[in-house]
C-alpha positions in Angstrom: -0.1 0.1 0.0 1.2 3.7 -0.7 2.3 5.7 2.3 4.1 8.6 3.3 8.2 8.2 3.7 11.0 10.8 5.1 13.9 9.1 5.2 17.0 11.4 4.8 20.2 10.4 3.2 22.3 8.6 5.4 24.3 5.2 6.1 22.3 2.6 4.4 22.2 0.5 7.9 20.7 3.3 9.8 18.2 4.2 6.7 17.0 0.7 6.5 16.1 0.9 10.2 14.1 4.1 9.7 12.5 2.3 6.8 11.4 -0.6 8.8 10.0 2.0 11.4 8.0 3.9 8.9 6.6 0.9 6.8 6.0 -1.5 9.7 7.8 -4.2 8.0 10.9 -6.1 9.2 14.2 -5.6 7.4 16.7 -8.3 7.6 20.5 -7.9 6.5 23.9 -8.8 7.3 25.8 -5.6 8.8 29.0 -6.5 6.3 26.7 -6.2 3.2 25.6 -2.8 4.1 28.8 -1.2 6.1 30.2 1.7 4.0 27.2 2.6 2.1 25.5 5.5 1.8 21.8 5.5 0.8 20.0 8.5 -0.8 16.9 10.3 0.5 13.5 8.8 0.1 10.7 11.1 0.5 7.1 11.3 -0.7 4.2 8.8 -1.0 5.2 5.5 -2.7 4.6 1.8 -2.0 7.3 -0.1 0.3 8.7 -1.9 -2.8 9.3 1.7 -4.2 11.0 3.1 -1.0 13.3 -0.2 -0.5 14.5 0.1 -4.0 15.1 3.8 -3.9 17.2 3.2 -0.9 19.4 0.5 -2.6 19.7 2.1 -5.7 23.3 2.4 -6.9 24.7 -0.3 -4.4 25.1 -3.8 -5.5 22.2 -5.0 -2.9 18.7 -6.4 -3.7 15.7 -7.2 -1.7 13.2 -10.0 -1.5 9.9 -10.1 0.3 10.5 -13.4 2.7 6.8 -13.0 3.8 4.1 -10.3 4.2 5.9 -8.7 7.0 9.6 -9.4 6.5 12.0 -8.0 3.8 15.7 -9.5 3.3 18.4 -7.3 1.6 20.9 -9.5 -0.2 23.7 -9.0 -2.7 22.7 -8.9 -6.2 23.7 -11.9 -8.2 26.8 -11.2 -10.1 27.7 -11.4 -14.0 30.5 -13.8 -14.6 32.1 -14.2 -18.2 29.1 -15.0 -20.7 26.8 -16.5 -17.9 24.6 -14.6 -16.0 23.6 -15.8 -12.4 19.8 -15.0 -11.6 18.6 -14.1 -8.5 16.5 -16.9 -6.6 12.8 -16.8 -7.7 10.0 -17.7 -5.5 6.8 -19.0 -6.8 3.8 -19.2 -4.8 0.3 -20.2 -5.3 -2.9 -21.4 -3.9 -4.3 -24.6 -4.7 -8.2 -25.4 -5.3 -10.0 -28.5 -4.1 -10.5 -31.2 -6.9 -14.3 -30.6 -6.3 -14.6 -27.1 -6.7 -15.3 -27.9 -10.6 -18.0 -30.2 -9.3 -19.7 -28.0 -7.2 -20.2 -25.3 -9.7 -22.5 -27.1 -12.0 -25.3 -24.9 -13.7 -28.6 -25.7 -11.9 -30.7 -28.8 -13.2 -33.8 -28.4 -15.6 -37.2 -28.2 -13.8 -37.9 -31.3 -11.8 -34.5 -31.8 -10.8 -34.0 -35.1 -12.8 -31.9 -34.0 -15.7 -28.8 -32.0 -15.2 -28.6 -28.8 -17.1 -24.5 -29.5 -17.4 -22.0 -31.6 -16.3 -18.4 -32.4 -16.1 -17.7 -33.2 -19.9 -14.2 -34.9 -19.7 -11.2 -32.4 -20.7 -13.7 -29.7 -21.4 -14.6 -29.4 -17.6 -18.0 -28.4 -16.7 -20.0 -27.5 -19.6 -23.8 -26.3 -20.0 -25.5 -29.4 -22.1 -26.4 -26.7 -25.0 -22.5 -25.8 -25.4 -21.2 -29.1 -25.7 -19.6 -30.1 -29.3 -21.8 -33.3 -29.2 -25.0 -34.4 -27.7 -24.8 -35.3 -23.8 -27.4 -36.1 -21.1 -26.5 -35.6 -17.3 -28.9 -37.3 -14.4 -28.8 -35.7 -11.3 -28.3 -37.2 -7.9 -31.9 -36.8 -7.2 -33.0 -38.8 -10.2 -30.8 -41.7 -9.2 -32.0 -41.8 -5.6 -35.5 -41.6 -6.7 -35.0 -44.2 -9.5 -33.3 -46.3 -6.6 -30.6 -47.2 -9.1 -28.2 -49.9 -8.0 -26.1 -49.7 -11.2 -24.8 -47.6 -13.8 -27.0 -49.6 -16.5 -30.1 -48.5 -14.2 -29.7 -44.8 -14.8 -28.5 -45.7 -18.6 -31.8 -47.2 -19.1 -33.3 -43.4 -18.9 -31.7 -42.9 -22.3 -33.8 -44.3 -25.2 -30.5 -44.3 -27.2 -28.5 -46.5 -24.9 -29.0 -50.4 -24.2 -27.1 -52.7 -22.0 -25.9 -56.0 -22.8 -24.0 -59.3 -21.9 -22.9 -59.5 -18.1 -25.5 -57.2 -16.3 -23.9 -55.3 -13.2 -20.3 -56.7 -13.6 -17.1 -55.9 -15.7 -18.3 -57.7 -18.8 -21.1 -55.5 -18.9 -21.5 -53.8 -22.6 -23.5 -50.3 -23.2 -24.5 -49.6 -26.6 -24.9 -46.1 -27.3 -26.4 -45.1 -30.7 -25.0 -48.4 -31.8 -21.6 -47.8 -31.0 -20.2 -50.2 -28.3 -18.9 -49.2 -25.0 -17.3 -51.5 -22.5 -17.0 -51.0 -18.8 -13.5 -50.2 -18.8 -14.4 -47.4 -20.9 -16.5 -46.0 -18.0 -14.8 -43.4 -15.9 -16.1 -42.8 -12.3 -14.8 -39.2 -11.1 -12.7 -39.0 -13.9 -10.7 -42.4 -13.2 -11.1 -45.4 -15.4 -11.1 -49.2 -14.5 -12.8 -48.0 -10.7 -16.3 -48.6 -11.6 -17.9 -51.7 -9.7 -17.8 -54.8 -11.1 
């Protein structure tokens, strides 16, 4: 955030101490690195990043944020020959729940039996009207109301799907619009080969 700084030109060690007081940040530095270095004055409204960069201008020092409240002062990486040694890079991010996409499906059609959207493989969550092929999704409510005991019980709701051979086991075969679909081609929560046998 932007705040007002008033740090006169002085030795860098004491300037960093004043910066820490004015910014509310903790500054860590090896005293040997800043010994004998003068810092320029820093005055006016600016971010803490801009202020510390101004303090370090003209020196061979750089800074990095250790966390939200701590800045570390370090020696800048040196260039040797034709190679350049880069400063360390910290990559941070936040993860998302594997179920976060599933929980963001469109609401079902009236009656709550047929889903308006579903997870369509690598396409992710899609509205059924936006998929590049015909798809039908049935809701948990439809499965509970029907008291379905297997995938075949739910698939029987679609007139273009028939099941054959072994019923309720791994050799069961679905025929979708005339094309065979074996049980090993059926995924459960995106994992193949995990459907009940």
